[in-house]
N, C-alpha and C positions, 0 to 999 in steps of 0.2 A: 504494500500500500504506500502511496506517496506520502512523504512527510508533510506535516503542517509546519509552516514557518511563521512565528510571531516575533517581530523584531521591535527593538526599542532603540532609537537613535538619539544620541546626545553628543554633539561634536564641537570641536574647537578648530581643528584644522589638521590636515593629514594627507598621507598617501605615499605611494611608491609605484613606480611603473611596472606593470605586470608583463614580464617578457613571456613570449609564447613558449611553453614548456616543451622540452624535447621528450618524446616518448621513449620508453625503454626498448632496447634492441632485442631483449629476450623477455620471456614471460616471468613476471614476478609472482611470488607466492602470496603477496599481500597487495591489497588495493592501495594506490597512492603513487603509482609510477609517474603520474602527470602533475604532481604537486611541485610548485616552485619552492625554493629554500624558505621564503617567508611563510608560505602556506604550511610547509613541513613543521615550522616552528610552532604555529598555532595547533596543528594536528597533534604534535607530541605533548603539548601542554594539556590539551583536552583529553588525550588518551590516558595520560597519567591520572588525571582527575577521575575519569570514568572508572578506571581500574581500582582506585582507592575507595571510591564510593561503593562499588560492587563488593569489595572485600570487607566493608564495614569499618574502614579506617577513617572515613571522612563523612560528615553528615550534610555538608553543603556542597552541591555540585557547581561551584563557582570558581572561576580561575581568571587571573589577570595576566596578560602578556604585555611586556614592554618591548618597544622596538627602537633600534638605533636610528639616527637621522637618515631618512630616505631609504630605510630598509623595505618599507612597503609604501610605494608612491605611485600616484597617477598624475598624468598631465591633464591640462584643461581639455585637450582634444580627446583623450581617452574617456573623460567624464562627460563628453558631449557639451562642453561649455566654451564660450568664446574667451572667457578669462576667469580667473579665480578671485572671488570676492568673499571675504569672511562672512559667514552666516548664510551664504547662498549656494554652497556646494554640498550641504548636508545630505540632501536627498540622493544626489548622484553618488556620493561616497557610500552612503548607506546601501544603495543598490549593489555596488561593487562588493561590499562586505557580504551581502546576502548570497551572491554567487559563490564566493569563497567558502562560506559556512555550509552551504548546501553540498558542495563538493567534499568538504572535510567530514561532514556528518555521514555522507554516503560511504566514505572510506572506513569510518569508525564502525558503522553497523555491519559492513561486509567483513571486516577483520576481527570483530569482537562480538560474535553471535550471543555470548552469554552476558558479558559485562554491562550491557545497556538495558538489562531487564527492568530496572527501576525508572527509566526515563519515559517521559510522557510524549516524546516526539515534538515537543515545543521547546524552543530556546530563544533567548533574547540576548542583546548585547548593548553595551555602551562604548562609544569610542571617543578618544581625544586625538586631536590632530594639530598640525601646524601647516602653514601655507606660504607660498609666494604668489605672485600674480599669475604664474603659469603651472604651479605644482601644488599638490596636497600630499602630505605623508602622515601616516599614523604614528602616534607616540605611545599610545596605550589602548588596549582592547580588553574589556571585561566581558566574559561570556558566562551565562547562567542557564542551566537546564531546568525545566519544570519536572517535577517528580510525579509519577503515576499515583493515582489515588490509593492503589493497593500497597504502596510502599512509602507513602507520604508521612512526614513527621508533623511538626507544629505549623508548617507553612507549605505553600506550593513549591518552594525551592529548598526544602530540607527533607531528609529521609529519616525513617524510623529505624534505628539500629536493630531492634528486635525483629522487625519484618524483613530486613535485609538478611539477617542471620538465618531466618526460616527459609528464605529463597535459596540461600547458598547450600542448603541441604540437598538440593537436587543434583549437585555435583557428584555426590556419592552414588546416586542412581545411575548417572551417565557413566561413571567410572566402572561400575559393576557390569554394565552392558559390554563395555570394551573388554574387561577382564574375562567375561564369560565366553568371548570369541577369540581369545588368544589361541594360537596354534593353527588357526585356519588360514587359508590362502587369502591374498588381498581381496579378490573378488568375493569370496565367501564372507569376509568381514563386511564389505560394503552392502551386500545383499541382506545380511543379518541385521544391520543397522536400519536399512529400509523397512524390513518387516517389523522390527521392534517398534519403530516410530508409528507405523500404521496400527499396531496392536494397542499402543498406549494412548492414541489420540483419535478423536472423531472430528471431522471438519466442521468448523463453526458456521453452519449455514445461517444462523440468526444474524450474526455480525455481518456476513457477506450480503444478505438480503437488505439489511439496513443501509449498507454502503451503496448498494445499487439504487435504493430509493432515496438517496441523498439524506438519509437520517444518520447523521454523523455519529458512529459509535466511538469515535476517537476524541470526543470533546474533552476539554481540560478536566472536567469533573465526571467522567464516565463512571458508572458503577462497576460493570465488569467490562472490560475492554482491554486488556493488554493482549488481544488475540494475535498480535504480531510477535509475541515473545516466546522463546523456547522453554521457559521455566514451566509453563503449563503442560508441556509434553511429558515432563519427568516428575511432576509433583504428586502423582498417584491419586489425583482428584479427578474423577470422571466428569465433573461439572465444569471444569476449566479446559476449554479446547481452543485450538488455534486456527488461523488462516494460513495461507501459503508461506508467509514469512516465518511462522513458527516451525513449520516442517523443514524449510530450507536451513534455518539456523540450527535446529536440533541435529540435522544430518551433518552439517559442517562441524559442529561441536564434537560429536562422536569421532569424526575423522581426525580432528585436531588432537584428540586425546590418544590416538592410535599410533603405534609404531608399525608401519607397513614394511614389508620385505622389499618391495620395489619402490619406484619413484612415483608416489601417489600424492596428489594435492587436491583438496576440495575447495571450490570457490562458490560464493553466493553471488548471483547475478539478478538484476532487475530489468523489467521491461513489460512487454505485452505478450500474454499467452492466450491465443485464440480470441483476441478482441477484448481482453480484460487486463487491467493492471495485475502484474504477477511477479512473483519471486520464485526462483528455482535454483538448482545447483548445476554446476559444471564440474566434472571430475577429470583432472589431468592425470593420465597414466602413461609413463614413459614417453612424454612429449606429444601425445595425442590427447584430444579433449572430447568428452562425451556428455550429453545431457543426462541429468538425474533428477527427474521431477517426481518427488515423493508425494506431493499433493495430488496430482492427477492419478497416480497409481492407487492412492487410498480412496479416491472418489470414483473408481470404476475403470480407469485405463489399464490396459494389459501390462504385465511385468516386462514385456518385450520393449516397452518404452524406456526402460532403465538401461543406460549406457548404450543407447541405440545409435545407428548411423544417421546423419542428417544431410540433407541437400540444401545448398544455399551458400551465401557468403556475406561478408560485411555484417549488417545488423540483423538480417533475416535468414532464418533456417526453418526447414520443415522436416518433421519426423513422421514416418509411416509405421504404425504399429497396430496389429489386430484389425486391419482393414480400415483404420481411421487415420486421418492426417492431423498432426498437431503443429501449429505454426508458432514460432517464437521470434519475437522482435526485441533485440536489446534496446533499452532506453538510450537516448542519445548521450546522456552523461556517463554511460558505461565506457565510452570510447577512451582508450588510453589509461584506464584504471590499472590494468595488469600488463599490458603490452601495447605495441603499435596497433591502433584500431581496436577491434573487439576480439574476444576469445574465439578462435576458429574451431568449429566443430568437425569431427572426423566424418567423412562420408560413409565409412563402414562401421558397423557395430563392434563393440568390444567383445572379444571371445574369452570366456572364462578359462579356456585352456592356456591362455597367455599369462594367467595370474601367477604371480610369484608366490612360492611357498616360503613361509617364515623359516629362518634358520634357527637351529637350537640356541636358546639363550645361554650365555655363560652362567654357570652355577656359582653363586657367591661363596667365597671362602670365609666362613664365619671365624672371627677372631676371639669370640668370647665363649666358645663351647669347650668344656672340659673333656677329657678323654672318655668319660663314661657315656657321653651322648654325642660326641663329635661326628662319628660316622653316620649315626642315625639322623642327626639334623641335616647333614649333607645329603643323605638319601632322600629325605622329605623334600628338600629344595629341588633336587634333580628331578623328582617325579612330579613337581608342580603341586604338591600337597600343601606346602606351607612356604612362606617367604621369610625374609629377614624381618627384624622388628626395629623400626626406627631407621637407623643407618643401614645401608645395604650389606655391610659386613658384620652386622650384629644379629644374633638370634634371640637373645634374652632368655637363656635356658632356665634361669631361676625364677622367672616371672610366673605368677599363678595363671593357669590356663582357664579361660571361661568356658561355659558350656556352649556358647555360640561359636567359639573358636574351634573346639574339637568337632562339632557338627560340620563346620565348614571344611575342616581337614578331611573328614570322611566323605563329604559330598564331592570334593575334588577328586578323591581317590576313586569314587564311583563314576567319574566321567562327567561331573557337573550336570546331572539330569535335571530337566525342567519339571517342576511340580505343577499339577493342574489346579490345586487349591492353595489358598493362603493360610498360613498359621494365624491363630488368634492373638498374635503379638507382633508389634512392629519393632524392628531392629534397624541398625545402620544398614544402608542399602547393600554394602558388600557382604553382609551376613544373611540378608533376607531370603535369597534363593535357597541357601542351604537350610535355613530354619524351616522354610515352607516344605522342602523335600523331607526333612526329618519328621515333621508333623504328619505329612501325608503317609509316610512309611510306618507311623505309629511309634516312633522312637520317643517322642515327647507328646504331651497332651495339655489340657487346660491347666492353668496355674504354673506353667513352666517359666522359670526365670532365666532368660538367655544370658544375662550378664553375671549370674552367680558363678562362683568358682566351681570348677569340676572336681569332684572327689574321685578317689580310686574306684569306688563301687560304680559310680556313674560312668567313668571312663571305660571300664571293661564291659559294662552293660551296652553302651553305645557301639563299641567295636564288635561285640558278640552279635548284636542285632544286625549290624551292617554286613556281617559275613555269614549270615544265614541261621543264627541261633542253633548251632550244633550242640548235641548232647555230649557231655563228657562221660567217659567210661566209669569214672569213680569220683568220689567226693574229695575235695581238698582237705576237709576236716579242720578248718580254722576255728579256734575257740570263739572268735568274735564275729563269725558269720553264721547266723541262724539258718538252718536248712530250709526254712519257709520264707526267708527274705526274698524279695523280688529280684535281687541281683545274685542270688546264690548259684544258680546254674551258670551264669556268666563267669563268676569267679572260678568255679570248678573247671570250666572250659579253658579259661585264660591260663590257669596253672598247668593244666595238662598239655597245652600247646606251647608252653614255655614263654608266654607273653609277659607274665609277671610271677613273682614268688611272694612269699609272705613278707611282711614289713616288721622290722625289729626282731623279735624272737621268731623262731621257725613256725610256731603254731598260731600266729596272729596275722591278719591281713590288713588291718587298719582301714576299713571301708570308708570312713569319714574323713580321712586325710586328704587334703587338697593336693592336686597334681600340678606340677610345674610344666612349662612348655617343654623342657628337656625330658621329663618323664613321659609325656604324651608322645614325643618323637620316638622314644624307645619302644613304647607299647605298639605304635603303628608299624615301626620297622619290623618288629618280631611277628606281628600279626600278618603282615602282607609278604613276608619272606619265609 
């Protein structure tokens, strides 16, 4: 959707001659190839502010940029004036700033699909300038963003830190999707992201209908309206859905989080899709570029539209898929954002057979594992069952292992299966799939506390269940394990298989003793070997 521009001009004199920018000779991974040095200065200042606000480190999205003399300057001719007179060039300069701000905002939204979630797509500025009879140059520019109602604090230009923190939680969901597809080929990852976004979101027909009827759903005080933002794809709330911008931003965000085996870059582009304002993705793979329109696929287009070949050139391309033709026209301001002209689409579809397979990741050498669990921790990392803790070379073997952690280890060992039902407990997104799976398998039930420390009895019970609940041939006969205890059979099996022994004296098991990460690594290594 096209941005709304609300501007405020207050000037004294200013400017700098805008030289025609040279386009990049190669394709950039980020929008902004056509920004002049002065525009880059504004872009970087705004980018820093946007990132700080999104991270919860700043509550006011306002930034002031100071310029050296004639760093940003316009001549009377460039302003369409016969001469420069104080107080009479404000409108002309204001219009020039508007063009620059529109370009910069476009670059920001294409490069930062997540970090602008709090912005209301309105911004204002105040400028100060100096002039001669033939030139105006900026001395200072203060830019302020409006904040969306959903994230607003005490005023239209402040954010609520609590709401910002809540929105940031969707990062965990996005990261979990990427982690769940590690080990797949590049194409398989892209297709999985496409499918997951369609699964999590429903196209916001209500907002789109209002837009078509000129009922502006993006007014400054909309009640629900950030349908352009990707936050609502990953928030787990079925009542918050998005338009094309949300789909495109969500897909790019997942790609940005991904380590591809080949040369893969995801772009967001804007323009016209079959006669309507539209945003979609273009995926660059090994120097060729393919359309990726998740919105159309989620609303009925065939999957063959994904990474299809396209006919055309310049601004206009047509894709044939499923007997239908889809026409895409880049918006004029997309020219030069990434390369000379517009991103050129490949005339042939991408073949999944071309997709690069990920290379095995180097296994970290943990520096904090003692001899009693060193090999076991290394094995768990090699198998993708667990990772380091904190720093890459740290395992934290003495740290208590939570129940959600051991269930996640077992889920990974099982191949990361997808559960069809959700557990009656919400955990951090990187544990949720594992907890859902454990609940579906009957390993945990109502009243389960995922954050509680895992005891020895619980650990062997979980492992026993995950490996088929086999019967032991004889009892372990521990004095502190009642034969009728729900974990008794698991203890007997674990001892018989050499997964664990007694704890302390030979006739006690210590079922309530909390397991460390090192102990769990040892249990898992023995169980799976």
